[in-house]
C-alpha positions in Angstrom: -67.2 33.1 1.3 -65.8 36.5 2.2 -62.2 37.2 1.0 -61.6 38.8 4.4 -62.8 41.5 6.7 -60.8 44.7 6.5 -60.7 47.8 8.7 -59.6 50.8 6.5 -58.5 54.0 8.2 -57.5 57.2 6.4 -58.2 60.9 7.2 -59.4 61.5 3.7 -63.2 60.6 3.5 -63.1 60.4 -0.4 -60.3 57.9 -0.3 -62.1 55.8 2.3 -65.2 55.7 0.1 -63.2 54.8 -3.0 -61.3 52.1 -1.2 -64.5 50.6 0.2 -66.0 50.4 -3.3 -63.2 48.6 -5.0 -62.3 46.4 -2.1 -65.9 45.2 -1.7 -66.0 44.7 -5.4 -63.0 42.4 -5.0 -64.8 40.3 -2.4 -63.7 41.8 0.9 -65.9 43.0 3.7 -64.8 46.6 4.6 -65.4 49.0 7.4 -63.9 52.5 7.1 -63.1 55.3 9.4 -61.8 58.8 8.6 -61.0 59.6 12.2 -58.3 57.4 13.8 -59.5 58.0 17.4 -63.0 56.8 16.5 -61.5 53.8 14.8 -59.5 52.9 17.8 -62.6 53.0 20.0 -64.7 51.0 17.5 -62.4 48.3 16.2 -62.7 44.9 17.9 -59.5 43.0 16.8 -61.4 39.7 16.9 -63.8 40.9 14.3 -61.2 41.8 11.6 -58.7 39.9 9.6 -56.5 43.0 8.7 -56.2 46.7 9.6 -55.1 49.0 6.8 -54.2 52.4 8.0 -52.5 55.6 6.7 -49.3 56.5 8.6 -49.7 60.3 8.8 -53.0 61.3 10.3 -54.0 64.1 12.8 -54.7 63.2 16.4 -53.3 59.7 16.1 -50.6 58.6 13.7 -50.9 55.1 12.1 -47.9 53.6 14.0 -49.5 54.6 17.4 -52.8 53.2 16.3 -51.1 50.0 15.3 -49.4 49.8 18.7 -52.7 50.2 20.5 -54.5 47.6 18.4 -51.7 45.1 18.6 -51.6 45.6 22.3 -55.1 44.1 22.3 -54.3 41.3 19.8 -50.6 40.7 19.0 -51.6 38.6 16.0 -53.7 41.3 14.3 -51.9 42.2 11.0 -51.7 45.9 10.5 -50.6 47.3 7.1 -49.4 50.9 6.9 -49.9 53.1 3.9 -47.4 55.9 3.4 -46.1 58.4 0.8 -42.6 57.9 -0.5 -41.1 60.4 2.0 -42.4 58.4 4.9 -40.8 55.1 3.8 -38.0 55.2 6.4 -40.6 55.8 9.1 -42.7 52.9 7.8 -39.7 50.6 7.8 -39.2 51.5 11.4 -42.8 50.7 12.1 -42.4 47.3 10.5 -39.6 46.6 13.0 -42.1 47.5 15.7 -44.6 44.9 14.4 -46.3 46.2 11.3 -47.2 43.3 9.0 -46.4 45.2 5.8 -46.5 48.7 4.2 -47.8 50.0 0.9 -46.3 53.1 -0.7 -48.8 55.7 -2.0 -49.9 55.9 -4.8 -50.5 52.2 -5.1 -51.9 49.9 -7.7 -55.3 48.5 -6.6 -54.3 45.0 -7.7 -51.1 45.1 -5.8 -53.0 46.2 -2.6 -55.4 43.3 -3.1 -52.5 40.9 -3.3 -51.0 42.3 -0.1 -54.4 42.0 1.7 -54.9 38.4 0.5 -51.5 37.5 2.0 -52.3 39.2 5.3 -55.7 37.6 5.5 -54.3 34.2 4.9 -51.6 34.8 7.6 -54.3 35.9 10.0 -56.5 32.8 9.4 -53.5 30.5 9.8 -52.5 32.2 13.0 -56.0 31.6 14.4 -55.7 27.9 13.6 -52.2 27.6 14.9 -53.1 26.0 18.2 -55.2 23.3 16.6 -53.7 22.8 13.2 -50.2 24.1 12.8 -48.2 23.9 16.0 -44.5 23.3 15.5 -44.8 19.8 17.0 -47.4 18.5 14.7 -45.9 20.3 11.7 -42.6 18.5 12.4 -44.5 15.2 12.7 -46.1 15.8 9.2 -42.7 16.5 7.7 -41.2 13.4 9.3 -44.0 11.3 8.0 -43.6 12.8 4.5 -39.8 12.3 4.4 -39.2 9.1 6.4 -35.7 8.0 7.1 -32.9 7.9 9.7 -29.9 8.9 7.5 -28.1 12.2 8.2 -29.0 13.5 4.8 -32.7 13.0 5.3 -32.6 14.4 8.9 -30.9 17.6 7.5 -33.4 17.8 4.6 -36.3 17.7 7.1 -34.7 20.5 9.2 -34.3 22.6 6.0 -38.0 22.2 5.1 -39.0 23.3 8.6 -36.6 26.3 8.4 -37.6 27.4 4.9 -41.3 26.7 4.8 -42.5 30.1 6.0 -39.5 32.1 4.6 -40.8 34.2 1.6 -38.1 33.1 -0.8 -38.2 31.2 -4.0 -36.5 27.8 -4.0 -34.5 25.4 -6.3 -34.5 21.6 -5.7 -31.9 19.5 -7.4 -31.6 15.7 -7.6 -31.7 12.8 -10.0 -35.0 11.5 -11.4 -37.1 9.4 -9.0 -35.7 11.1 -5.8 -39.0 12.9 -5.0 -38.5 16.5 -6.0 -42.1 17.2 -6.6 -43.1 15.5 -3.3 -40.6 17.8 -1.5 -42.1 20.9 -3.3 -45.6 19.9 -2.2 -44.4 19.3 1.3 -42.9 22.8 1.5 -46.1 24.3 0.2 -48.3 22.4 2.7 -46.0 23.3 5.6 -46.1 27.0 4.8 -48.6 29.8 5.3 -49.6 29.4 1.7 -51.0 25.9 2.3 -54.6 26.9 1.8 -53.9 28.6 -1.5 -53.4 26.8 -4.8 -50.4 24.6 -5.7 -49.7 24.1 -9.4 -47.1 21.9 -11.0 -45.8 22.1 -14.6 -43.1 20.0 -16.3 -41.1 22.4 -18.5 -39.6 19.6 -20.5 -43.0 18.3 -21.6 -44.6 21.4 -23.2 -43.8 23.3 -26.3 -42.4 26.8 -26.1 -45.6 28.4 -27.5 -47.8 26.4 -25.1 -45.5 27.3 -22.2 -45.7 31.0 -23.0 -49.5 30.9 -22.9 -49.6 28.7 -19.8 -47.2 30.7 -17.7 -48.0 34.3 -18.8 -51.5 34.1 -20.3 -52.6 36.2 -23.3 -55.1 38.8 -24.4 -57.8 38.1 -26.9 -56.3 37.3 -30.3 -52.7 37.6 -29.2 -51.8 34.1 -30.3 -52.9 32.2 -33.4 -56.1 30.3 -32.7 -56.1 31.4 -29.1 -59.7 32.8 -29.1 -60.5 34.8 -25.9 -58.2 36.0 -23.2 -56.5 33.7 -20.8 -55.2 34.2 -17.3 -51.6 33.3 -16.6 -50.8 30.4 -14.3 -49.0 32.9 -12.1 -52.3 34.7 -11.6 -54.2 31.4 -11.1 -52.1 30.4 -8.2 -52.3 33.8 -6.5 -51.1 33.5 -2.9 -50.0 29.9 -3.5 -47.0 28.0 -5.0 -46.0 27.3 -8.5 -43.7 24.2 -9.1 -41.7 24.1 -12.3 -40.0 20.8 -12.9 -36.9 20.8 -15.2 -36.8 24.6 -15.2 -33.6 24.4 -17.3 -35.7 23.2 -20.2 -37.3 26.6 -20.6 -35.9 28.7 -23.4 -33.7 31.7 -22.6 -36.5 34.1 -23.6 -39.0 32.4 -21.3 -36.5 32.3 -18.4 -35.9 36.0 -18.9 -39.6 36.8 -18.8 -40.1 34.6 -15.7 -37.3 36.3 -13.9 -38.9 39.7 -14.7 -42.3 38.5 -13.4 -40.7 37.3 -10.1 -38.7 40.4 -9.7 -41.5 42.8 -10.4 -44.2 40.7 -8.7 -46.4 41.2 -11.7 -47.1 39.6 -15.1 -48.0 41.2 -18.4 -50.0 38.9 -20.5 -48.9 38.2 -24.1 -50.3 40.9 -26.3 -51.1 43.1 -23.3 -49.6 46.2 -21.8 -51.2 46.2 -18.3 -49.3 44.4 -15.5 -51.2 42.1 -13.2 -50.0 41.9 -9.7 -49.0 38.4 -8.5 -48.1 36.9 -5.2 -46.6 33.5 -6.0 -43.8 31.5 -4.5 -41.8 29.7 -7.2 -40.2 26.3 -6.4 -38.2 25.1 -9.4 -36.3 21.8 -9.8 -33.7 20.3 -12.1 -32.5 16.7 -12.5 -29.2 18.0 -13.8 -26.5 20.0 -12.0 -28.0 23.6 -12.1 -24.6 25.2 -11.7 -23.2 23.3 -14.6 -26.2 24.3 -16.7 -25.7 27.9 -15.7 -22.0 27.7 -16.9 -23.1 26.3 -20.3 -25.8 29.0 -20.7 -28.8 26.6 -20.4 -29.8 28.3 -17.1 -29.8 32.1 -17.1 -27.5 33.6 -14.5 -30.1 36.0 -13.1 -32.8 33.3 -12.6 -30.2 30.8 -11.3 -28.9 33.2 -8.6 -32.4 34.2 -7.6 -33.2 30.5 -6.9 -29.8 29.3 -5.7 -29.9 31.2 -2.4 -32.3 28.6 -1.1 -31.4 25.4 -2.8 -32.2 21.9 -1.5 -30.9 18.6 -2.9 -32.8 15.3 -2.8 -30.4 12.5 -2.0 -30.3 9.3 -4.0 -31.1 5.9 -2.3 -27.5 4.9 -2.9 -26.5 7.8 -0.6 -28.9 6.7 2.1 -29.0 2.9 2.1 -30.0 2.8 5.7 -33.4 4.3 4.8 -34.3 1.6 2.2 -35.8 -1.0 4.6 -38.0 1.6 6.2 -39.2 3.0 2.9 -39.8 -0.4 1.5 -42.0 -1.5 4.3 -44.0 1.7 4.0 -44.5 1.2 0.3 -45.6 -2.4 0.9 -48.3 -1.2 3.2 -49.4 1.6 0.9 -49.6 -0.9 -2.0 -51.5 -3.5 0.1 -54.1 -0.9 1.0 -54.5 0.3 -2.6 -54.7 -3.2 -4.1 -56.7 -4.7 -1.1 -54.2 -7.4 -0.6 -52.5 -8.6 2.6 -49.2 -6.7 3.3 -46.2 -9.0 3.1 -43.9 -9.2 6.1 -40.3 -9.1 4.8 -37.7 -10.7 7.0 -34.3 -9.3 7.9 -32.5 -11.1 5.0 -34.9 -9.7 2.5 -34.4 -6.2 3.8 -30.7 -6.6 3.9 -30.7 -7.7 0.3 -32.8 -4.7 -0.7 -30.5 -2.4 1.1 -27.5 -3.8 -0.9 -29.1 -2.9 -4.2 -27.9 0.2 -6.2 -31.4 1.5 -6.9 -30.6 3.7 -10.0 -34.3 4.5 -10.3 -34.4 5.7 -6.6 -37.8 6.0 -4.9 -39.7 5.3 -8.0 -37.9 1.9 -8.5 -38.3 1.0 -4.9 -42.0 1.7 -5.0 -42.4 -0.5 -8.2 -40.6 -3.4 -6.5 -42.9 -3.1 -3.5 -46.0 -3.1 -5.7 -44.7 -6.2 -7.6 -44.2 -8.0 -4.2 -47.7 -7.2 -3.1 -49.1 -8.4 -6.4 -47.1 -11.6 -6.3 -45.2 -10.7 -9.5 -41.6 -11.4 -8.2 -39.3 -14.1 -9.5 -41.0 -17.5 -10.1 -38.1 -19.6 -8.7 -37.9 -17.7 -5.4 -41.0 -15.5 -4.7 -40.5 -12.2 -3.0 -38.1 -9.4 -3.1 -35.1 -11.6 -2.2 -35.4 -13.2 -5.7 -35.5 -9.7 -7.3 -32.6 -8.6 -5.1 -30.4 -11.6 -5.8 -31.1 -11.5 -9.5 -30.3 -7.8 -9.8 -27.3 -8.2 -7.5 -25.7 -10.8 -9.9 -26.0 -8.2 -12.7 -25.2 -4.9 -11.1 -23.6 -5.2 -7.7 -19.9 -5.3 -7.1 -18.5 -8.4 -5.5 -18.3 -7.0 -2.0 -22.0 -6.1 -1.9 -23.0 -9.5 -3.4 -21.0 -11.2 -0.6 -22.7 -9.0 2.0 -26.2 -9.8 0.8 -25.4 -13.5 0.8 -23.9 -13.3 4.2 -26.9 -11.5 5.6 -29.2 -14.2 4.3 -27.1 -17.0 5.8 -27.0 -15.3 9.2 -30.7 -14.5 9.2 -31.7 -18.1 8.3 -29.5 -19.5 11.1 -30.8 -17.0 13.6 -34.3 -18.2 12.8 -33.3 -21.8 13.2 -31.7 -21.0 16.6 -34.7 -19.1 17.9 -32.9 -15.8 17.8 -30.0 -17.0 20.0 -26.8 -15.3 18.8 -24.7 -17.6 21.0 -26.0 -20.8 19.3 -25.9 -19.1 15.9 -22.3 -18.1 16.3 -21.4 -21.7 17.4 -23.2 -23.3 14.4 -21.6 -20.8 11.9 -18.2 -21.2 13.5 -17.6 -17.5 14.1 -16.8 -15.6 17.3 -19.9 -14.3 19.0 -18.6 -10.7 19.0 -18.0 -10.9 15.3 -21.5 -12.3 14.7 -23.1 -9.5 16.8 -21.2 -6.9 14.8 -22.6 -8.4 11.5 -26.1 -8.6 12.9 -25.9 -4.9 13.8 -24.4 -4.0 10.4 -27.0 -5.8 8.4 -29.9 -4.7 10.7 -30.9 -8.3 11.4 -32.0 -7.9 15.0 -35.8 -7.6 15.1 -38.1 -6.3 17.7 
């Protein structure tokens, strides 16, 4: 498969020939023109992924060529090449619609990275109507982060706002809250979705192995390393790298990582030549990143690079109203996986689950759902109510134990009365208005 079809325009024929050679060697299809007017006549925007043009050319400057081509196809990415003295003019052209600009002289690898990014953007724009409309992207985000709590609603909005912003991210939150799930969702909701996503747990790998993994090495640079090795930053070119527990990295590796992100290049261990990289970093920490920064475990420069776009995964204790919805979803997922019938938890069961503290967050809730599907709940009272009642006795404060018990009593009486709140209130000896308030509070009204 072609890496992309490029139109290259420069009034220097030798530069056109050289660019065609190394771009084709890199996997692109390339057509070149050394006369901008001929290029304007010949280029069919639908046939190209990217136009790469010099800014200063006789007869037709690059910014005017860009305006003419984008008049035919507003989604056609045009990249301008300019000398240092033309940078202000190029910046003005970007405000007028240029996709990017590359300052001459440029590194061939850097230009390839810029082209890869533009090609991907072009392909995604072409699929926009069928695949990535705002409506169905929102639906995918809502399906991936279900819930009705204000914290979850805000989190979904943040994902939609940040997905296509070219900024590195930091995700905080206790274990089990779904930090990696959120990182994957951001990647899959962005223009980088068709490029690689790689995840690495910084707390699970030794420093030497982490150096080799993140930055690669040249032949013989590390003891027993054998041949050369590409860095993970190079491997996920154009995609997203997720680093869990980033604070576990040593100060030296954090410094090297910051430099790679800042320079958009990585120098392999034992090497001297920088390799251009186009990678979005999403990092996470289960501890308070600001506190880690104050104690020196998280370098300030790296922290502040990531802190500008920080998201926090809420705990289940902070969003108890989402527990019933999540639990039912996990039940159905487990039932499909184990080829078992999906249990149908009643209101009392869900109210009891909602009252639990859930210190293990999503991971714990998922495990309880799997046990329920597999029939591994308490022997005396099968189902999640037994689990909930048992754990409530051990962990819940008195007010929450009473609430869970009250919810079960009301639910059972509602069932006996055929759902009639009037009869239920009479049998329980409480005012009907009080009963209706408790039914709403505990989420006991079905249908």
